[in-house]
Every structure is written in structure tokens, then in C-alpha cells.
C-alpha positions in Angstrom: 127.2 165.9 259.3 129.7 167.4 257.0 128.7 170.0 254.6 130.6 169.3 251.2 130.6 170.9 248.4 128.3 170.1 245.4 129.5 170.4 242.1 127.4 171.7 239.3 128.0 170.2 236.1 127.5 171.9 233.0 126.7 170.0 229.8 129.1 170.7 227.4 126.9 169.9 224.5 124.3 172.6 225.0 124.7 175.5 222.1 126.1 175.1 218.6 129.6 175.5 217.7 130.5 178.4 215.2 131.1 175.5 212.5 127.4 174.2 212.5 126.5 177.7 212.3 128.2 178.4 209.4 127.3 175.1 207.8 123.6 175.9 208.0 123.9 179.4 206.7 125.7 178.0 203.6 123.1 175.4 203.1 120.1 178.0 203.4 122.0 180.3 200.7 122.3 177.7 198.5 118.8 176.9 198.9 117.5 180.6 198.2 120.0 180.6 195.0 118.5 177.5 193.7 114.6 178.2 194.3 114.3 182.0 193.9 114.9 181.7 190.1 112.6 179.1 189.9 109.9 181.4 191.6 110.4 184.3 189.7 110.0 182.7 186.5 106.7 180.7 187.4 103.4 181.2 186.0 102.3 182.6 189.5 104.3 185.6 189.1 103.0 186.5 185.7 99.6 186.1 186.9 99.9 188.6 189.6 101.6 190.9 187.6 98.8 190.8 185.0 96.2 191.4 187.5 98.7 194.3 189.0 98.2 196.0 185.7 94.5 195.2 185.4 94.0 197.0 188.8 96.3 199.7 187.9 93.9 200.6 184.9 90.8 200.3 187.3 92.6 203.0 189.4 93.2 205.0 186.5 89.7 204.8 184.9 88.3 205.6 188.6 90.7 208.6 188.6 89.6 210.0 185.4 85.7 209.7 186.1 86.5 211.6 189.6 88.4 213.9 187.5 85.3 214.7 185.3 83.1 215.2 188.3 85.4 217.5 190.2 85.7 219.7 187.0 82.3 219.5 186.1 83.2 218.5 182.4 84.1 215.6 180.0 87.5 213.8 180.4 88.9 211.2 178.4 90.7 208.0 179.2 93.0 207.5 176.0 94.3 204.0 175.1 96.3 202.5 172.0 95.8 199.1 172.0 98.2 198.5 169.0 101.3 200.0 171.0 99.9 199.0 174.4 99.9 202.7 175.4 97.3 204.8 177.8 96.7 208.5 178.9 94.7 209.8 181.4 94.5 213.1 183.5 97.2 212.3 186.1 99.8 212.4 183.2 101.3 215.2 181.4 99.9 216.2 178.1 101.8 214.2 175.1 103.4 211.9 177.7 101.9 207.9 177.5 102.4 205.2 179.6 103.4 202.1 178.2 101.8 198.7 179.4 103.9 196.0 180.1 103.8 192.8 177.2 100.0 191.9 177.3 97.8 191.9 174.6 95.1 194.5 174.7 91.7 194.6 173.2 89.8 197.7 173.8 86.1 198.0 172.7 84.5 201.6 172.7 81.9 203.9 171.1 82.7 204.1 167.5 83.1 208.1 167.6 85.7 207.5 170.1 87.9 205.7 167.7 90.6 207.7 166.2 92.8 206.7 163.0 95.8 205.5 164.5 94.0 202.9 166.2 93.8 204.6 169.5 90.1 205.1 171.4 89.0 206.7 174.4 86.4 206.5 177.1 84.9 209.6 178.2 83.6 210.4 181.4 81.2 213.1 181.8 80.5 215.8 184.5 77.4 213.6 186.0 79.5 210.6 186.2 78.2 208.8 183.4 80.5 207.7 180.4 80.7 206.6 176.5 81.4 203.3 178.0 83.9 200.5 176.8 85.4 197.5 177.9 89.2 196.7 178.1 90.6 192.9 177.9 94.0 192.2 179.1 95.5 189.0 178.6 98.8 187.0 178.4 99.7 183.5 178.8 96.2 182.1 179.0 94.9 184.4 181.7 92.9 187.3 181.1 91.1 190.0 183.0 88.2 192.2 181.7 87.7 195.8 182.8 84.2 196.9 182.2 82.9 200.7 182.1 79.3 201.3 182.2 78.1 203.9 179.9 75.0 204.7 182.1 76.7 205.2 185.4 80.4 205.1 184.8 81.0 202.4 187.0 84.4 200.7 186.6 84.4 197.0 187.4 87.0 194.1 186.9 86.2 190.8 185.9 88.5 187.7 186.0 88.5 185.2 182.7 
């Protein structure tokens, strides 16, 4: 019996050519260019943006409350709904933060409303507050932030 050499045949069709890889990359980049503007202009993007703004306001209100408790004195969270501006203790004096394009409705105690249309929610050393409600809305979507006057608890409600 003769020992012959066995030939090992390789399949020339395994793998991709450089041309095929480049073609796939070009098609994927065209798809990304076409789809990405449609995603950023959709209502879903604005909804998450509005929710992000509402959550940031809740965070700022909670920070103001904790500052009042920590310093053992009354601290104000100020909001001007006409100019969509807000101020709270983490910010420098006189520097207001501008909210993104959003319709703002602000309800608070009558004594906390000022002549320029701005108002304040005052948090006290025991954690209670003057209470209030802030409603943010855009394109039929709205979020309401409620501050309890008795406990100072800040909550976010959709719709």
C-alpha cells in the first residue's frame, strides 16, 4: 500500500473581499444619514427632553429643601414663568437659569408672588414649605411638579 499525499483543498469562497466590505460600509453610512435627522425631530425626542427638564426641576426643588434643613433656616426656590427662568441656592446670587422652550404655569402662595410675575416656594428648617405647583407643557405633553406645603415633599406627575 502506497502512502500518497493527501491534498487539502481550501474553499476560495470563505471570507469577504475588500470591495464587499466597502459596499456594506457605504450602505450603512447612507442609512445613518437618512434616519438620524428623522429620529431627532420626532416627538419622542422632545418628550424625553421635557421629562428631563421636569426631573431637573424636581432635583433643584429637593436640593433647596435639603439646604433649608441643613442650614436650619428658610430658603427660597424662585421661578419666573413669564421669562422661563429659575433660581435656587446652588446658583450664584443674581444668576438665573433659563428653561428650554416650555410653557410654564406656576401656582404658589399669594404672599410669594412678586410684582414682576416671579414667585417663590419657600422651604423651612423643619422640611415643610409654602407649597406650590409647577406645570411644564409642550406639544400636548405635560408634567406637573407638586410641592406639599405640610411635608415639603416634591413629586412629579405626568399629564
